[in-house]
N, C-alpha and C positions, 0 to 999 in steps of 0.2 A: 711478725718479724720477717724481714726480707734479708737474703744473703746471696752472695755471688761467689762462685767457685771458678778456679782457673780453667777447668774442663767440665763439660756437661756430665751428668751421672748417667750410667746405664740404668735400665729399669730395675735390675737387681740391686744396684747400689742405692737408688732412691728408695726402694722398699726397706732395705737394711737400715738406712738412715732414719727412715720414718719409724721403724721399730725402736731404734735407740732413743729417738726424741720422745716417743710416747711413753717410755719408761719413766722419764723425768717430768713429762707434761701430759698426763692422760688425756686422751681425746684429740691430741694435736696430729696434724697430717702435713706431709711435705708435698707441695704443689709446685710444678715447673711454671715459671713465667714464660713470656713470649720469647725472650732472648735466651739463647743457649748458655747454660752455666748459671742462670738466675732462678732462684727459688724463694718460696715463702713458706712459713710455717703458719697454718691456719688452725684456729681453735682458741683455746684459753690464752690470756696474755703471758708472754714469755717472762722467765725469770733468769737470774744468773746461772742456774743449774742447766738450763737449756743451752745457753751459749757455751758453757763448759763441755756439755755432751757433744754439741756440734763440732767444737774445736778438737775434742778427743777423737771423734770418728774420723775427721778429716786427716788427722795426723796418722792414724792407723791405716787409712786407705790411700795415703800418699796424695791427697787432694789439698791444694793450696786454697785456703779460705781467703779471698781477696777483699771482701767487703761484707759488713754486717750492719744492718739497721734494726735496732732492737724495738724502736717505737717510731711511729709515723713514717714519713718518707720525705723525699725532696719536694720542693715546690713544683718542679717539672713533672714529677711522677703524679702528683695530685691533679695537675692540669690535664695531662695526657689520659688519666683515668676518667676525668669528666667529659672531655671532648671526644676521646677515642683517638687512637693512633694506629693506622694500618701500616705505617712504614717501619715499625720496629722489627 
């Protein structure tokens, strides 16, 4: 699962969110993507409870959840992942 926030997380916020997500999806971790504010949940496949936990944490932390991709990605993301993109 990939998601984008209005602002990048601090290391403490990323750890806190990771703990919250791992409660509903054991074994999951939050990893920062190359762009500020973009993250992904690595581990088991997400379910509705993960999205609810993410949205709940964002509401409590005052973070705007701008975008969520629960499965797959865009064609552009797949292409850039295959060929590599150093400009991001």
